[in-house]
C-alpha positions in Angstrom: 9.2 -8.6 6.1 10.3 -10.6 8.7 8.3 -12.9 10.2 9.6 -14.6 13.4 8.8 -18.6 13.2 8.3 -20.7 16.4 8.1 -23.8 17.0 4.5 -25.7 17.6 4.2 -25.8 21.6 3.9 -29.3 23.0 1.1 -30.4 24.8 2.0 -29.2 28.4 2.4 -25.2 26.8 -0.6 -25.8 24.4 -3.0 -27.0 27.8 -1.6 -23.9 29.7 -2.3 -21.4 26.8 -5.9 -23.0 26.7 -6.4 -22.9 30.8 -5.5 -18.8 30.3 -7.2 -18.3 28.0 -10.7 -19.8 29.7 -9.7 -18.3 32.9 -8.7 -14.1 31.6 -12.6 -14.4 29.9 -14.7 -16.5 33.0 -15.4 -12.9 34.3 -16.6 -10.7 30.9 -19.4 -9.9 30.2 -21.2 -10.2 26.6 -22.2 -7.7 24.3 -26.4 -7.4 24.3 -27.0 -6.6 20.5 -28.4 -3.5 19.8 -27.3 -2.1 22.6 -24.4 0.5 22.5 -22.6 -1.6 25.1 -19.9 -3.8 25.1 -18.2 -6.5 27.3 -15.8 -3.9 29.0 -18.8 -1.1 29.6 -20.2 2.0 28.2 -19.1 3.3 24.7 -17.7 7.0 25.6 -17.9 10.1 23.4 -14.8 10.9 21.7 -12.8 13.7 22.8 -14.1 17.3 22.2 -11.2 19.7 23.4 -7.9 19.8 23.2 -5.3 18.3 25.5 -1.4 19.6 25.1 1.0 18.2 22.7 3.5 16.2 24.9 6.5 17.3 23.8 7.8 20.2 25.4 9.0 23.2 22.8 12.5 21.4 22.9 13.3 18.4 22.9 16.1 15.6 21.6 13.8 12.6 19.7 13.2 10.9 16.8 14.3 8.0 15.2 17.3 9.9 14.4 17.4 11.1 18.5 18.4 14.8 16.7 17.3 17.5 18.7 14.0 19.5 17.8 13.0 23.4 18.8 9.1 24.4 17.6 9.6 26.6 15.0 5.6 26.7 14.0 3.6 27.6 17.7 1.1 26.1 18.2 -1.8 27.2 16.0 -5.6 26.4 16.3 -8.7 26.8 14.3 -12.3 25.8 12.8 -12.1 27.2 9.7 -9.0 26.3 7.2 -5.6 27.9 8.3 -2.3 27.9 6.8 1.5 28.4 8.2 5.1 29.1 6.0 8.3 27.4 6.8 11.3 27.3 5.6 11.6 23.4 5.2 14.2 21.8 6.9 16.0 18.1 6.1 13.8 17.0 8.9 10.5 18.0 10.9 8.1 16.4 12.8 4.5 17.8 13.0 1.7 17.2 15.4 -2.1 17.3 14.8 -4.9 16.7 16.9 -8.7 17.3 16.0 -11.7 17.6 18.7 -15.1 16.9 17.0 -17.5 13.9 16.7 -16.7 13.1 12.8 -14.6 13.7 10.4 -10.6 14.5 10.0 -8.1 17.5 10.5 -5.8 17.4 7.0 -2.1 19.0 7.3 -1.1 19.4 3.4 2.0 20.8 1.6 2.5 19.8 -2.6 5.8 21.4 -2.5 6.9 18.7 0.5 4.7 16.1 -0.7 2.7 16.1 2.3 -0.6 15.0 2.8 -1.2 13.8 6.5 -4.7 13.1 8.2 -5.6 12.5 11.6 -9.0 11.5 12.5 -11.3 14.1 14.9 -11.9 12.6 18.2 -8.2 12.2 18.7 -7.7 15.2 20.3 -7.0 13.6 23.9 -3.2 12.5 22.4 -2.5 14.9 19.8 -0.5 12.5 16.8 2.8 13.5 16.1 4.6 12.1 13.0 8.6 12.3 11.7 8.6 14.2 8.2 11.4 13.5 6.1 10.8 15.7 2.9 12.3 14.6 -0.3 11.8 18.1 -2.0 11.3 21.9 -0.9 14.4 21.4 1.4 15.8 25.8 2.4 12.8 26.7 0.3 9.5 28.5 2.0 6.5 26.5 1.7 3.0 26.4 2.8 1.0 24.3 5.1 -2.5 23.7 5.5 -4.4 22.9 8.1 -8.1 22.0 7.1 -11.1 20.0 9.0 -14.8 20.1 9.4 -16.6 23.2 10.0 -18.0 21.0 13.4 -14.4 20.5 14.8 -11.2 22.3 16.6 -8.0 21.2 15.1 -4.5 22.2 16.5 -0.7 22.2 14.7 2.8 22.2 15.6 5.6 21.8 13.6 9.2 21.2 14.8 12.9 21.4 13.3 16.1 20.4 13.8 17.9 23.2 16.6 20.1 25.3 14.7 18.4 25.2 11.4 17.3 27.5 9.1 14.1 26.7 9.6 11.6 29.3 10.3 7.3 30.0 10.5 5.1 32.6 9.7 1.4 32.8 9.9 
């Protein structure tokens, strides 16, 4: 781990930082104990809707700047579902969960995949770039589960031109 070390601030910097902190907090209210309010306003409910995934079906992205395409079109459900894919060397996995409690889970033991996304994140579905360490070129199943009270949505993308395909 790299940690950046800075020189100790002089008196003028320290005074300026202290004054800035006082000015920034001057208009803030104080939370009343035992109420659902906080200084920024009332606590909102987690999203109970599913938003569209932030990336189009074909895009260039990821840490390696690869051109991806969707191989497992968006699947949704309230019960466990699985999709079979041929594993590519790189995958982008998307998962959102609409609900107030619990988590959606995407698993595939042959690929070494177990990814959990808390419910209430469906307003901004999560995505990860996943590099399988095993099962490349093999057909595997990806299972998505969530609490019965939640609705989940998932998608799988692979490098364009790879032999990775999906079937439900």
